[in-house]
Residue frames as a rotation matrix with the C-alpha (Angstrom) as fourth column:
MET 1
-0.458 -0.792 0.404 115.62
-0.879 0.337 -0.337 139.77
0.131 -0.509 -0.851 104.11
TRP 2
-0.185 0.501 0.846 112.83
-0.480 0.704 -0.522 137.30
-0.857 -0.503 0.110 104.93
THR 3
0.768 0.467 -0.438 112.19
-0.565 0.174 -0.806 136.81
-0.300 0.867 0.398 101.25
LYS 4
0.044 -0.852 -0.522 115.82
-0.830 0.260 -0.494 135.67
0.556 0.455 -0.696 100.70
ILE 5
-0.675 -0.294 0.677 115.64
-0.668 0.633 -0.391 133.33
-0.313 -0.716 -0.624 103.69
LYS 6
0.291 0.862 0.414 112.33
-0.467 0.506 -0.725 131.80
-0.835 0.017 0.551 102.41
TRP 7
0.761 -0.042 -0.648 113.81
-0.636 0.151 -0.757 131.30
0.130 0.988 0.088 98.95
GLY 8
-0.336 -0.941 0.032 116.96
-0.882 0.303 -0.360 129.83
0.330 -0.149 -0.932 100.51
ILE 9
-0.450 0.245 0.858 114.87
-0.537 0.694 -0.480 127.26
-0.714 -0.677 -0.181 102.39
ARG 10
0.670 0.735 -0.099 112.82
-0.457 0.304 -0.836 126.49
-0.585 0.606 0.540 99.34
LEU 11
0.412 -0.592 -0.693 116.00
-0.794 0.140 -0.592 125.87
0.447 0.794 -0.412 97.28
VAL 12
-0.655 -0.644 0.395 117.44
-0.755 0.574 -0.317 123.60
-0.023 -0.506 -0.862 99.92
LEU 13
-0.070 0.680 0.730 114.22
-0.392 0.654 -0.647 121.58
-0.917 -0.331 0.220 100.10
ILE 14
0.832 0.362 -0.421 114.03
-0.510 0.198 -0.837 121.32
-0.220 0.911 0.349 96.26
ALA 15
-0.060 -0.926 -0.372 117.74
-0.896 0.215 -0.390 120.21
0.441 0.309 -0.843 96.21
MET 16
-0.611 -0.153 0.777 117.00
-0.638 0.676 -0.369 117.56
-0.469 -0.721 -0.510 98.88
VAL 17
0.434 0.833 0.343 113.95
-0.336 0.503 -0.796 116.21
-0.836 0.230 0.498 96.98
ALA 18
0.713 -0.211 -0.668 115.99
-0.677 0.039 -0.735 116.16
0.181 0.977 -0.115 93.67
ALA 19
-0.439 -0.898 -0.006 118.89
-0.853 0.419 -0.312 114.27
0.283 -0.132 -0.950 95.38
PHE 20
-0.384 0.333 0.861 116.46
-0.454 0.744 -0.490 111.76
-0.804 -0.580 -0.135 96.91
LEU 21
0.745 0.662 -0.084 114.71
-0.368 0.302 -0.879 111.20
-0.557 0.686 0.469 93.57
HIS 22
0.407 -0.614 -0.676 118.06
-0.831 0.057 -0.553 110.85
0.378 0.788 -0.487 91.76
TYR 23
-0.652 -0.623 0.433 119.24
-0.752 0.606 -0.260 108.28
-0.101 -0.495 -0.863 94.27
THR 24
-0.350 0.618 0.704 115.98
-0.349 0.612 -0.710 106.31
-0.869 -0.494 0.002 94.43
LEU 25
0.659 0.672 -0.337 114.72
-0.537 0.107 -0.837 106.21
-0.526 0.732 0.432 90.82
PRO 26
0.505 -0.461 0.730 116.10
0.475 0.854 0.211 103.63
-0.721 0.240 0.651 88.47
GLN 27
0.364 -0.514 -0.777 118.95
-0.794 -0.608 0.030 104.45
-0.488 0.606 -0.629 86.11
ARG 28
0.817 -0.120 0.564 120.37
0.325 0.904 -0.278 102.38
-0.477 0.410 0.777 83.28
ASP 29
0.149 -0.866 -0.478 123.89
-0.747 -0.415 0.519 102.26
-0.648 0.280 -0.708 82.05
VAL 30
0.981 -0.005 -0.193 125.02
-0.146 0.631 -0.762 100.56
0.125 0.776 0.618 78.85
VAL 31
0.279 -0.908 0.312 128.23
-0.902 -0.135 0.411 98.80
-0.331 -0.396 -0.857 79.75
ARG 32
0.314 -0.305 -0.899 130.50
-0.360 0.838 -0.410 95.83
0.878 0.452 0.153 79.05
LEU 33
0.902 0.043 0.429 130.86
-0.424 0.265 0.866 93.60
-0.077 -0.963 0.257 82.08
THR 34
0.208 -0.936 -0.285 134.47
-0.645 0.088 -0.759 92.74
0.736 0.341 -0.585 82.93
GLY 35
-0.691 -0.492 -0.529 134.21
0.046 0.701 -0.712 90.74
0.721 -0.517 -0.462 86.10
THR 36
0.529 0.796 0.294 132.20
-0.386 -0.084 0.919 89.70
0.756 -0.599 0.263 89.16
TYR 37
-0.550 -0.658 -0.514 133.45
0.190 0.501 -0.844 88.90
0.813 -0.562 -0.150 92.71
ASN 38
0.737 0.623 -0.261 132.44
0.365 -0.043 0.930 88.73
0.569 -0.781 -0.259 96.35
ARG 39
-0.408 -0.889 0.209 134.25
0.175 -0.301 -0.937 90.70
0.896 -0.346 0.279 99.06
MET 40
0.077 0.309 -0.948 133.99
0.990 0.086 0.108 90.87
0.115 -0.947 -0.299 102.81
THR 41
-0.279 -0.085 0.956 133.01
0.321 -0.947 0.009 94.53
0.905 0.310 0.292 103.31
GLU 42
-0.645 0.069 -0.761 132.89
0.727 -0.250 -0.639 96.68
-0.235 -0.966 0.111 106.41
VAL 43
-0.097 0.714 0.694 129.66
0.462 -0.585 0.667 98.67
0.882 0.385 -0.273 106.46
GLY 44
-0.536 -0.223 -0.814 129.97
0.839 -0.251 -0.483 101.40
-0.097 -0.942 0.321 109.07
ALA 45
-0.532 0.292 -0.795 129.18
0.127 -0.900 -0.416 105.08
-0.837 -0.323 0.441 108.73
ASN 46
-0.747 0.224 -0.626 128.02
-0.660 -0.369 0.655 104.62
-0.085 0.902 0.423 105.19
SER 47
-0.895 0.323 0.307 125.48
0.262 0.938 -0.225 101.97
-0.361 -0.122 -0.925 106.09
ILE 48
-0.036 0.902 -0.431 122.53
-0.229 -0.427 -0.875 104.15
-0.973 0.067 0.222 104.99
PHE 49
0.025 -0.041 -0.999 123.65
-0.978 -0.209 -0.016 103.39
-0.208 0.977 -0.046 101.39
TYR 50
-0.895 -0.310 -0.322 123.73
-0.355 0.930 0.093 99.55
0.271 0.197 -0.942 101.90
ALA 51
0.079 0.913 -0.400 120.81
-0.234 0.407 0.883 97.12
0.969 0.024 0.246 102.21
SER 52
0.439 0.151 0.886 119.82
-0.897 0.020 0.441 95.93
0.049 -0.988 0.144 105.65
PRO 53
-0.688 -0.724 0.045 121.85
-0.725 0.688 -0.034 92.96
-0.007 -0.056 -0.998 106.96
ASP 54
-0.284 0.561 -0.777 120.37
-0.230 0.747 0.623 89.52
0.931 0.355 -0.083 106.53
SER 55
0.622 0.574 0.533 118.38
-0.678 0.054 0.733 88.14
0.392 -0.817 0.423 109.37
GLY 56
0.936 -0.317 -0.156 120.60
0.353 0.839 0.415 86.27
-0.001 -0.443 0.897 111.78
THR 57
0.178 -0.911 0.373 123.61
0.413 -0.274 -0.868 88.49
0.893 0.309 0.328 111.02
THR 58
-0.143 -0.366 -0.920 125.52
0.989 -0.082 -0.121 89.56
-0.031 -0.927 0.374 114.19
THR 59
0.788 0.388 0.478 124.84
0.383 -0.917 0.113 93.14
0.482 0.094 -0.871 115.40
ALA 60
-0.010 -0.853 -0.521 128.38
0.972 -0.130 0.194 94.16
-0.233 -0.505 0.831 116.16
THR 61
0.254 0.045 -0.966 129.40
0.166 -0.986 -0.002 97.85
-0.953 -0.160 -0.258 116.08
VAL 62
-0.417 -0.389 -0.821 131.08
-0.798 -0.274 0.536 97.32
-0.434 0.879 -0.196 112.68
ASP 63
0.581 0.705 0.407 128.90
-0.305 0.652 -0.694 95.33
-0.754 0.279 0.594 110.24
ARG 64
-0.585 -0.754 -0.299 131.02
-0.639 0.201 0.742 93.02
-0.499 0.625 -0.600 108.08
ARG 65
0.467 0.812 0.350 129.19
-0.289 0.514 -0.808 91.38
-0.836 0.276 0.474 105.21
ASP 66
-0.622 -0.544 0.563 130.00
0.376 0.423 0.824 89.39
-0.687 0.725 -0.059 102.13
ILE 67
0.314 0.685 -0.658 128.77
-0.257 -0.606 -0.753 91.65
-0.914 0.405 -0.015 99.30
ARG 68
0.136 -0.190 0.972 128.67
0.867 0.497 -0.024 90.79
-0.479 0.847 0.232 95.58
PHE 69
0.023 -0.222 -0.975 130.19
-0.262 -0.942 0.209 93.24
-0.965 0.251 -0.080 93.16
ILE 70
0.536 0.132 0.834 129.97
0.746 0.389 -0.541 93.61
-0.396 0.912 0.110 89.37
GLU 71
-0.297 -0.717 -0.631 132.71
0.166 -0.689 0.705 95.37
-0.940 0.105 0.324 87.42
ALA 72
0.516 0.534 0.670 131.91
0.757 0.081 -0.648 97.16
-0.400 0.841 -0.363 84.12
VAL 73
-0.660 -0.706 -0.258 133.35
0.426 -0.634 0.646 99.44
-0.619 0.316 0.719 81.49
PHE 74
0.389 0.761 -0.520 131.47
-0.011 -0.560 -0.828 102.17
-0.921 0.328 -0.209 79.67
PRO 75
0.773 -0.029 0.634 131.83
0.617 0.268 -0.740 102.57
-0.149 0.963 0.225 75.91
ASP 76
0.817 -0.445 0.367 134.11
-0.248 -0.845 -0.473 105.58
0.521 0.295 -0.801 76.39
GLY 77
-0.076 -0.889 -0.451 136.45
0.174 0.433 -0.884 103.54
0.982 -0.145 0.122 78.61
GLY 78
-0.274 0.059 0.960 135.20
-0.843 -0.495 -0.210 104.79
0.462 -0.867 0.185 81.98
VAL 79
-0.716 -0.037 -0.697 134.80
0.186 0.952 -0.242 102.15
0.673 -0.303 -0.675 84.66
MET 80
0.000 0.726 0.687 131.99
-0.879 -0.328 0.346 101.45
0.477 -0.604 0.638 87.13
VAL 81
-0.904 -0.176 -0.389 131.60
0.049 0.863 -0.504 98.99
0.424 -0.475 -0.771 89.99
TYR 82
0.058 0.972 0.226 128.03
-0.630 -0.140 0.764 97.93
0.775 -0.186 0.604 91.11
ARG 83
-0.804 -0.079 0.589 127.13
-0.521 0.572 -0.634 96.23
-0.286 -0.817 -0.501 94.30
ASN 84
-0.374 0.700 -0.608 124.61
-0.369 0.489 0.790 93.44
0.851 0.520 0.076 94.06
GLU 85
-0.991 0.105 0.080 122.48
-0.048 0.277 -0.960 93.23
-0.123 -0.955 -0.269 97.27
ASP 86
-0.362 0.930 -0.066 118.91
0.804 0.347 0.482 92.17
0.471 0.122 -0.874 97.90
THR 87
-0.701 0.175 0.692 116.66
-0.284 -0.958 -0.046 95.13
0.654 -0.229 0.721 98.80
GLY 88
-0.790 0.476 -0.387 113.91
0.609 0.537 -0.583 93.09
-0.069 -0.697 -0.714 100.51
TRP 89
0.210 0.962 0.175 110.89
0.919 -0.256 0.299 95.09
0.332 0.098 -0.938 101.63
VAL 90
0.122 -0.212 -0.970 112.86
0.618 -0.748 0.242 98.26
-0.776 -0.629 0.040 102.73
TRP 91
0.888 0.194 -0.417 113.43
-0.099 -0.805 -0.585 101.48
-0.449 0.561 -0.696 100.85
PRO 92
-0.481 0.601 -0.639 113.80
-0.852 -0.490 0.181 101.84
-0.204 0.631 0.748 97.89
PRO 93
0.186 0.730 0.658 110.97
-0.502 0.646 -0.575 99.52
-0.845 -0.223 0.487 96.96
TYR 94
-0.244 -0.262 -0.934 112.62
-0.952 0.250 0.179 97.31
0.186 0.932 -0.311 94.32
PHE 95
0.585 0.507 0.633 111.65
-0.667 0.745 0.020 94.05
-0.462 -0.434 0.774 96.18
LYS 96
0.268 -0.662 -0.700 114.86
-0.741 0.322 -0.589 92.43
0.615 0.677 -0.404 94.92
TYR 97
0.548 -0.107 0.829 115.48
-0.629 0.601 0.493 88.89
-0.551 -0.792 0.262 96.30
ASP 98
0.932 -0.133 0.338 117.50
0.288 0.837 -0.464 87.40
-0.221 0.530 0.819 93.48
SER 99
0.601 -0.763 -0.238 121.03
-0.754 -0.640 0.146 88.82
-0.264 0.092 -0.960 93.92
SER 100
-0.110 -0.592 0.798 122.53
-0.105 0.806 0.583 85.28
-0.988 -0.020 -0.151 93.51
ASN 101
0.362 0.297 0.884 120.81
0.762 0.452 -0.464 84.83
-0.538 0.841 -0.063 90.16
LEU 102
0.993 -0.060 -0.098 121.77
-0.101 -0.864 -0.494 88.39
-0.055 0.500 -0.864 89.09
GLN 103
0.218 -0.976 0.017 125.45
-0.699 -0.143 0.701 87.57
-0.682 -0.165 -0.713 89.91
ALA 104
-0.172 -0.224 0.959 125.24
0.350 0.896 0.272 84.46
-0.921 0.383 -0.076 87.78
GLU 105
0.778 0.459 0.428 123.69
0.579 -0.262 -0.772 86.45
-0.242 0.849 -0.470 84.92
ALA 106
0.805 -0.528 -0.270 126.48
-0.541 -0.840 0.031 89.10
-0.243 0.121 -0.962 85.23
THR 107
-0.070 -0.889 0.453 129.15
-0.395 0.442 0.806 86.40
-0.916 -0.123 -0.382 85.23
ASN 108
0.130 0.204 0.970 127.62
0.689 0.685 -0.237 84.95
-0.713 0.700 -0.051 82.09
TYR 109
0.915 0.301 0.270 127.68
0.403 -0.626 -0.668 88.35
-0.032 0.720 -0.693 80.36
VAL 110
0.437 -0.833 -0.340 131.39
-0.154 -0.442 0.884 89.00
-0.886 -0.334 -0.321 81.06
SER 111
0.874 -0.068 0.481 133.18
0.483 0.235 -0.844 89.77
-0.056 0.970 0.238 77.81
THR 112
-0.073 -0.980 -0.183 136.52
0.809 -0.166 0.564 90.93
-0.583 -0.107 0.805 76.51
LYS 113
-0.037 -0.067 -0.997 137.54
-0.203 -0.977 0.073 94.14
-0.979 0.205 0.023 74.81
GLU 114
-0.876 -0.425 -0.227 138.15
-0.318 0.156 0.935 92.35
-0.362 0.892 -0.272 71.55
LYS 115
-0.658 0.738 -0.149 134.67
0.325 0.456 0.829 90.70
0.680 0.497 -0.540 71.45
PRO 116
-0.944 0.263 0.200 132.41
-0.310 -0.498 -0.810 92.96
-0.113 -0.826 0.552 73.61
GLU 117
-0.358 0.921 -0.153 128.90
0.708 0.375 0.599 92.03
0.609 0.106 -0.786 74.66
TRP 118
-0.842 0.057 0.537 126.95
-0.230 -0.938 -0.261 95.10
0.489 -0.343 0.802 75.76
VAL 119
-0.321 0.749 -0.580 124.35
0.857 0.491 0.160 95.00
0.404 -0.445 -0.799 78.45
ALA 120
-0.117 0.357 0.927 122.04
-0.281 -0.907 0.314 97.52
0.953 -0.224 0.206 80.16
VAL 121
-0.618 -0.128 -0.775 122.45
0.680 0.408 -0.609 97.48
0.395 -0.904 -0.166 83.94
THR 122
0.297 0.783 0.546 119.46
0.062 -0.586 0.808 98.91
0.953 -0.207 -0.223 85.77
HIS 123
-0.386 -0.498 -0.777 120.51
0.834 0.172 -0.524 100.29
0.394 -0.850 0.349 89.16
TYR 124
0.769 0.477 0.426 119.74
0.234 -0.830 0.507 102.90
0.595 -0.290 -0.750 91.73
GLY 125
0.737 -0.530 -0.419 122.07
0.367 -0.205 0.907 105.03
-0.567 -0.823 0.043 93.75
GLY 126
0.875 -0.483 -0.013 125.40
-0.329 -0.576 -0.748 106.47
0.354 0.659 -0.664 92.79
ARG 127
0.494 -0.799 -0.344 129.13
0.770 0.585 -0.253 105.85
0.403 -0.140 0.904 93.00
MET 128
0.791 -0.332 0.513 131.15
-0.483 -0.854 0.192 107.83
0.375 -0.400 -0.836 95.62
PRO 129
0.350 -0.739 -0.576 134.65
0.224 0.663 -0.714 106.32
0.910 0.120 0.398 95.84
ILE 130
-0.444 -0.629 0.638 135.67
-0.384 -0.510 -0.770 108.41
0.810 -0.586 -0.015 98.83
PHE 131
-0.204 0.474 0.856 132.89
-0.972 0.004 -0.234 106.91
-0.114 -0.880 0.460 100.96
SER 132
-0.977 -0.198 0.076 132.98
-0.176 0.957 0.231 103.40
-0.119 0.212 -0.970 99.38
ILE 133
-0.060 0.997 0.057 129.39
-0.273 0.038 -0.961 103.82
-0.960 -0.073 0.270 98.14
TYR 134
-0.971 -0.214 0.104 128.30
0.002 0.430 0.903 101.80
-0.238 0.877 -0.417 95.07
PRO 135
-0.240 0.942 -0.236 125.09
-0.970 -0.224 0.093 101.77
0.035 0.251 0.967 93.08
ASN 136
-0.415 0.166 0.895 123.00
-0.274 0.915 -0.297 98.61
-0.868 -0.369 -0.334 93.58
ALA 137
-0.857 0.098 -0.506 122.42
-0.484 0.187 0.855 96.67
0.178 0.977 -0.113 90.41
VAL 138
-0.210 0.863 0.459 118.80
-0.654 0.225 -0.722 95.46
-0.727 -0.452 0.517 90.05
LYS 139
0.694 0.491 0.527 118.59
0.107 0.654 -0.749 94.02
-0.712 0.576 0.401 86.59
ILE 140
-0.458 -0.815 -0.355 120.86
-0.423 -0.152 0.893 93.13
-0.782 0.559 -0.275 83.65
ARG 141
0.590 0.591 0.550 119.75
0.241 0.521 -0.819 92.62
-0.771 0.616 0.165 80.06
PRO 142
-0.461 -0.807 0.371 121.68
0.656 -0.028 0.754 92.39
-0.598 0.591 0.542 76.77
VAL 143
0.541 0.526 -0.657 121.34
-0.100 -0.735 -0.671 95.24
-0.835 0.429 -0.345 74.28
ASP 144
0.906 -0.067 0.417 122.30
0.416 0.315 -0.853 95.55
-0.074 0.947 0.313 70.57
GLY 145
0.135 -0.905 0.404 125.21
0.728 -0.186 -0.660 97.82
0.673 0.383 0.633 70.97
PRO 146
-0.480 -0.435 -0.762 126.82
0.867 -0.371 -0.334 100.64
-0.138 -0.821 0.554 72.99
ASP 147
-0.991 0.105 -0.080 124.83
-0.113 -0.987 0.112 103.39
-0.067 0.120 0.991 71.36
VAL 148
-0.407 0.911 -0.073 121.32
0.724 0.370 0.582 101.93
0.557 0.184 -0.810 71.95
GLN 149
-0.643 0.292 0.708 118.71
-0.437 -0.899 -0.026 104.52
0.629 -0.326 0.705 73.20
LEU 150
-0.597 0.450 -0.664 116.90
0.720 0.666 -0.196 103.54
0.354 -0.595 -0.722 76.40
ILE 151
-0.232 0.635 0.737 113.76
-0.193 -0.772 0.605 105.41
0.953 -0.001 0.302 77.33
PRO 152
-0.968 -0.220 -0.124 113.29
0.092 0.151 -0.984 105.81
0.235 -0.964 -0.126 81.15
TRP 153
-0.253 0.966 0.052 109.55
0.069 -0.036 0.997 105.04
0.965 0.256 -0.058 81.28
VAL 154
0.137 0.304 -0.943 109.45
0.920 0.313 0.234 104.44
0.367 -0.900 -0.237 85.06
ASN 155
-0.632 -0.457 -0.626 111.06
0.675 -0.721 -0.155 107.81
-0.380 -0.521 0.764 85.74
ILE 156
-0.875 0.390 0.285 108.84
-0.071 -0.687 0.723 109.58
0.478 0.613 0.629 83.27
ILE 157
0.016 0.947 -0.321 105.69
0.371 0.292 0.882 108.13
0.929 -0.133 -0.346 84.94
VAL 158
0.024 -0.077 -0.997 106.91
0.998 0.053 0.020 108.78
0.051 -0.996 0.079 88.51
LEU 159
-0.838 -0.394 -0.377 107.98
0.421 -0.907 0.012 112.38
-0.347 -0.149 0.926 87.79
GLY 160
-0.740 0.613 0.277 104.77
0.015 -0.397 0.917 112.98
0.672 0.683 0.285 85.84
LEU 161
0.251 0.823 -0.509 102.63
0.629 0.261 0.732 111.84
0.736 -0.504 -0.452 88.74
LEU 162
-0.196 -0.323 -0.926 104.64
0.925 -0.373 -0.066 113.96
-0.324 -0.870 0.372 91.19
ALA 163
-0.985 -0.158 0.072 104.24
0.174 -0.908 0.382 117.00
0.004 0.389 0.921 88.91
LEU 164
-0.311 0.943 0.115 100.48
0.121 -0.081 0.989 116.33
0.943 0.322 -0.089 88.64
GLY 165
0.209 0.335 -0.919 100.25
0.928 0.229 0.294 115.97
0.308 -0.914 -0.263 92.47
PHE 166
-0.598 -0.511 -0.617 102.20
0.672 -0.739 -0.039 119.21
-0.436 -0.439 0.786 92.95
GLY 167
-0.905 0.309 0.293 99.98
0.012 -0.668 0.744 120.96
0.425 0.677 0.601 90.40
VAL 168
0.076 0.967 -0.244 96.84
0.489 0.177 0.854 119.85
0.869 -0.184 -0.460 92.18
LEU 169
0.088 -0.126 -0.988 98.24
0.988 -0.116 0.103 121.06
-0.128 -0.985 0.114 95.51
TRP 170
-0.878 -0.472 -0.082 99.26
0.450 -0.871 0.197 124.32
-0.165 0.136 0.977 93.95
ARG 171
-0.587 0.735 0.340 95.62
-0.030 -0.439 0.898 124.89
0.809 0.517 0.279 92.77
VAL 172
0.263 0.780 -0.568 93.94
0.551 0.362 0.752 123.65
0.792 -0.510 -0.334 95.96
TRP 173
-0.389 -0.554 -0.736 96.15
0.903 -0.070 -0.425 125.40
0.184 -0.829 0.528 98.52
PRO 174
-0.952 -0.026 0.305 94.95
-0.005 -0.995 -0.102 129.05
0.306 -0.098 0.947 98.13
PRO 175
-0.052 0.990 0.128 91.21
-0.417 -0.137 0.898 128.30
0.907 -0.007 0.420 98.54
PHE 176
0.317 0.051 -0.947 92.03
0.650 0.716 0.256 125.98
0.691 -0.696 0.194 101.49
LYS 177
-0.665 -0.651 -0.366 94.06
0.720 -0.430 -0.544 128.65
0.197 -0.626 0.755 103.11
GLU 178
-0.756 0.474 0.451 91.34
-0.334 -0.872 0.357 131.29
0.562 0.119 0.818 102.56
ARG 179
0.218 0.957 -0.191 88.54
-0.334 0.257 0.907 129.03
0.917 -0.134 0.376 103.91
MET 180
0.689 0.108 -0.717 90.29
0.450 0.712 0.540 127.19
0.568 -0.694 0.442 106.74
ILE 181
-0.150 -0.912 -0.382 93.64
0.930 0.001 -0.368 128.76
0.336 -0.410 0.848 107.83
GLU 182
-0.710 -0.154 0.687 92.80
0.113 -0.988 -0.105 132.47
0.695 0.003 0.719 107.72
PRO 183
0.351 0.862 0.366 89.58
-0.339 -0.247 0.908 132.14
0.873 -0.443 0.206 109.83
ALA 184
0.668 -0.159 -0.727 91.38
0.646 0.607 0.462 129.99
0.368 -0.779 0.508 112.37
LYS 185
-0.482 -0.872 0.092 94.15
0.761 -0.468 -0.450 132.62
0.435 -0.147 0.889 112.54
ASP 186
-0.385 0.430 0.816 91.54
-0.229 -0.902 0.367 135.35
0.894 -0.045 0.446 113.00
ASP 187
0.687 0.703 -0.185 89.77
-0.048 0.298 0.953 133.37
0.725 -0.646 0.239 115.75
LEU 188
0.296 -0.661 -0.690 93.06
0.908 0.418 -0.012 132.75
0.296 -0.623 0.724 117.56
ASN 189
-0.717 -0.547 0.432 94.00
0.433 -0.835 -0.339 136.46
0.546 -0.057 0.836 117.36
ASN 190
0.024 0.825 0.564 90.52
-0.339 -0.524 0.781 137.45
0.940 -0.210 0.267 118.60
THR 191
0.745 0.239 -0.622 90.83
0.389 0.602 0.698 134.99
0.541 -0.762 0.355 121.53
LEU 192
-0.146 -0.919 -0.366 94.29
0.949 -0.026 -0.313 136.26
0.279 -0.393 0.876 122.38
ASP 193
-0.661 -0.047 0.749 93.09
0.062 -0.998 -0.008 139.89
0.748 0.041 0.662 122.26
ALA 194
0.411 0.889 0.202 90.13
-0.223 -0.117 0.968 139.08
0.884 -0.443 0.150 124.50
MET 195
0.490 -0.311 -0.814 92.50
0.795 0.543 0.270 137.58
0.358 -0.780 0.514 127.10
């Protein structure tokens, strides 16, 4: 019974870490941009998925902000809408301060179906229409075509370092437990027995 509970807790923790990494690490989509616009958006219960408001913004119960959006189409015809907000110094650490410039670049890359111009949009986050959550575009660059192969070097390095750190902890934990935790538990038990 306890073994199943332990494995259940472990699986929930692994799923939470995987969801956190999937949201935070950069992803790239090869798309054709179809439009850009600004919209006054109410940021309420889903505010965790949006950037912090600009300094000087009113702190009402419902946060209304002018947010930039970029519309795109995938090669297979699927659509995507990205938001374009500065991240500043908060999490995730993209240190993005050029959302105005990125919006101008996106507008410049808008193309038609008859004469497509393909771009790679680097973003973090995901799209959840039911909660009005959009991925935040970080960078746009032109690519040769819709079937270009993009290697996610940043993700490979970050996941490799996390795996290395986990491997080191996996090797260091048993001796640490044997030398430090077990004697402390024995001392505590002896003290409690003496009382």
